[in-house]
KERORO-865225 format. One line per 10 residues: their letters; for each residue y, x, z of C-alpha. Coordinates in nm, 2 decimals, padded with zeros to 4 digits. Each point is the difference from the previous one (the first is absolute). Layout:
BEGIN
a = Y:X:Z | ...
***
This chain:
BEGIN
marqdvarqd = -00.98:-04.91:07.59 | 00.36:00.04:00.01 | 00.19:00.07:-00.32 | 00.12:00.32:00.14 | -00.37:00.09:00.07 | -00.11:-00.05:-00.33 | 00.28:00.22:-00.19 | -00.09:00.29:00.24 | -00.38:-00.05:-00.07 | 00.09:00.03:-00.36
vaptsglpvp = 00.22:00.30:-00.03 | -00.14:00.33:-00.04 | 00.20:00.31:00.07 | -00.15:00.20:-00.29 | -00.06:-00.01:-00.37 | -00.20:00.15:-00.26 | -00.29:00.03:00.21 | -00.33:00.10:-00.19 | -00.27:-00.23:-00.06 | -00.29:00.04:00.24
rrephpgrgr = -00.33:00.13:-00.16 | -00.28:-00.22:00.03 | -00.31:00.16:00.18 | -00.32:00.01:-00.17 | -00.26:-00.23:00.14 | -00.23:00.14:00.27 | -00.33:00.12:-00.08 | 00.09:00.02:-00.38 | -00.02:00.37:-00.03 | 00.26:00.28:-00.03
plsddterai = 00.35:-00.07:-00.10 | 00.10:00.01:-00.37 | 00.18:00.30:-00.13 | 00.37:-00.01:-00.09 | -00.11:00.06:-00.36 | -00.24:-00.29:00.00 | 00.21:-00.25:00.18 | 00.29:00.08:-00.26 | -00.23:-00.07:-00.29 | -00.13:-00.33:00.15
lqatsellae = 00.34:-00.12:00.05 | 00.14:00.10:-00.33 | -00.31:-00.17:-00.17 | 00.08:-00.30:00.21 | 00.39:00.00:-00.10 | -00.10:00.04:-00.37 | -00.25:-00.28:00.00 | 00.22:-00.23:00.20 | 00.26:00.05:-00.28 | -00.25:-00.07:-00.29
rglasmtiee = -00.21:-00.26:00.15 | 00.14:-00.14:00.32 | -00.14:-00.03:00.34 | -00.21:-00.31:-00.08 | -00.18:00.18:-00.29 | -00.05:00.34:00.15 | -00.33:00.11:00.14 | -00.08:00.27:00.24 | -00.27:00.14:-00.29 | 00.30:00.04:-00.25
vaarahvgka = 00.19:00.20:00.27 | -00.31:00.22:00.08 | -00.05:00.09:-00.37 | 00.37:00.07:-00.09 | 00.04:00.23:00.35 | -00.34:00.16:-00.09 | -00.14:-00.08:00.38 | -00.27:-00.23:00.11 | 00.05:-00.36:00.13 | -00.10:00.15:00.34
siyrrwptkg = 00.30:00.23:00.02 | 00.23:-00.29:-00.07 | -00.17:-00.23:00.29 | 00.00:00.30:00.22 | 00.37:-00.06:00.07 | 00.07:-00.36:-00.19 | -00.23:-00.26:00.11 | 00.13:-00.27:-00.27 | 00.19:00.02:-00.32 | 00.31:-00.16:00.15
tlaldafvtd = 00.03:00.26:00.27 | -00.03:00.28:-00.30 | 00.24:-00.18:-00.21 | 00.25:-00.04:00.30 | -00.01:00.38:00.08 | 00.06:00.09:-00.37 | 00.29:-00.25:-00.01 | 00.17:00.09:00.31 | -00.01:00.36:-00.08 | 00.21:-00.05:-00.33
ylahqqvpdt = 00.20:-00.29:00.11 | 00.17:00.15:00.31 | 00.06:00.31:-00.16 | 00.23:-00.17:-00.24 | 00.19:-00.23:00.24 | 00.29:00.18:00.10 | 00.20:-00.09:00.33 | 00.36:-00.03:-00.09 | 00.28:00.11:00.22 | 00.32:-00.11:-00.12
gslrddllgl = 00.21:-00.06:00.29 | 00.02:-00.37:-00.09 | -00.25:-00.27:00.13 | 00.06:-00.21:-00.32 | -00.05:00.31:-00.23 | -00.32:00.10:00.17 | -00.14:-00.34:-00.02 | 00.06:00.00:-00.37 | -00.17:00.34:-00.02 | -00.31:-00.11:00.18
lrawvravrq = -00.05:-00.32:-00.19 | 00.09:00.17:-00.35 | -00.25:00.27:00.07 | -00.29:-00.26:00.09 | 00.11:-00.20:-00.30 | 00.00:00.32:-00.25 | -00.35:00.09:00.13 | -00.17:-00.34:-00.03 | 00.14:-00.08:-00.34 | -00.22:00.28:-00.13
stvgrtlkgl = -00.31:-00.20:-00.11 | -00.24:00.24:00.20 | 00.18:-00.01:00.34 | 00.07:-00.37:-00.03 | -00.36:-00.10:-00.08 | -00.15:00.24:00.26 | 00.19:-00.14:00.26 | -00.05:-00.34:-00.07 | -00.37:00.08:-00.04 | 00.00:00.17:00.36
iaevqrdpel = 00.20:-00.29:00.14 | -00.27:-00.25:-00.11 | -00.28:00.23:00.11 | 00.12:00.02:00.35 | -00.01:-00.35:00.04 | -00.38:00.01:-00.03 | -00.07:00.34:00.16 | 00.08:00.03:00.38 | -00.08:00.38:-00.01 | 00.26:00.04:-00.29
adawrdrfvv = 00.24:-00.22:00.16 | 00.00:00.23:00.31 | 00.04:00.29:-00.23 | 00.29:-00.14:-00.19 | 00.19:-00.09:00.30 | -00.06:00.38:00.14 | 00.05:00.19:-00.33 | 00.25:-00.20:-00.21 | 00.19:-00.27:00.22 | 00.07:00.20:00.30
plrtrhlavl = 00.09:00.36:-00.17 | 00.23:-00.20:-00.26 | 00.17:-00.21:00.27 | 00.05:00.27:00.23 | 00.20:00.17:-00.26 | 00.20:-00.31:-00.09 | 00.07:-00.07:00.37 | 00.13:00.37:00.03 | 00.27:-00.11:-00.27 | 00.08:-00.29:00.23
qrsiergelv = 00.02:00.22:00.32 | 00.26:00.21:-00.19 | 00.22:-00.32:-00.06 | -00.04:-00.09:00.37 | 00.13:00.34:00.09 | 00.30:-00.04:-00.25 | 00.09:-00.33:00.14 | -00.10:-00.23:-00.29 | -00.28:-00.14:00.18 | 00.03:-00.12:00.36
phantgllld = -00.23:00.17:00.23 | -00.23:-00.29:00.07 | -00.02:-00.08:-00.37 | -00.34:-00.16:-00.12 | -00.07:00.29:-00.24 | -00.36:-00.15:-00.07 | 00.13:-00.31:-00.08 | 00.26:00.16:-00.23 | -00.28:00.21:-00.20 | -00.20:-00.34:-00.04
llfgpayhrl = 00.32:-00.15:-00.15 | 00.04:00.29:-00.23 | -00.35:00.07:-00.13 | -00.13:-00.37:00.04 | 00.14:-00.15:-00.33 | -00.10:00.31:-00.18 | -00.35:-00.03:00.08 | 00.01:-00.36:-00.07 | 00.12:00.05:-00.35 | -00.26:00.27:-00.04
lhghmplnda = -00.29:-00.20:00.10 | 00.11:-00.33:-00.19 | 00.16:00.16:-00.30 | 00.23:-00.33:-00.01 | 00.32:00.18:-00.02 | 00.12:00.35:-00.10 | 00.01:00.32:00.21 | 00.36:00.11:-00.15 | 00.32:00.16:00.13 | 00.15:-00.33:00.04
fvedvvaavm = -00.28:-00.12:00.22 | 00.05:00.33:00.20 | 00.38:-00.07:00.04 | -00.05:-00.35:00.11 | -00.27:00.08:00.25 | 00.21:00.27:00.18 | 00.33:-00.23:-00.03 | -00.21:-00.25:00.18 | -00.11:00.23:00.28 | 00.36:00.13:00.05
aaveagti = 00.12:-00.32:00.04 | -00.24:-00.10:00.28 | 00.08:00.35:00.15 | 00.40:-00.05:-00.01 | -00.06:-00.37:00.14 | -00.21:00.16:00.30 | -00.32:-00.17:-00.06 | -00.23:00.30:-00.03
***
């Protein structure tokens, strides 16, 4: 596939798309009421903060939400898919999309927002737990891409599309690679914990990405 084709595949024209709702599994009864669903997600968020994904159980969620386990399994077939919904709902709501008029400043804003979020013990721990769970649960891996990776990446690609329209990036820029270069080191440090996630790191990563942009290699 030509480089231009890759870039065109990755660029999304819109931002802030709503996260698609998971449909209840067929044959599992009527859909949950909004109040019941909110109670389940709230209980899940609280338990993720208190215990982490590995220690949390569906029984605990059901008890805290004052529902039966069947109500949970009606919509979420596994603990991982339930945790993903609870996490994504909160996480995406706090990831604002910058529009500063400058590619460099927009990249700094994106990466700083990510670092601020994951440095909170509950967010970082849950994100690492979900990434681990995705490796062994194919259904969760599909949901992870559909509900987390794609919506978040769509928002970020919209930032880069504005940079193309301003002339800061060439029309055939490999925007997918640019995002990988921006967030790849951040996920690496989050998962390994070998070096700090701080503002100096953010500035160094953005400087490296901008050097590649200015050299015409992206």
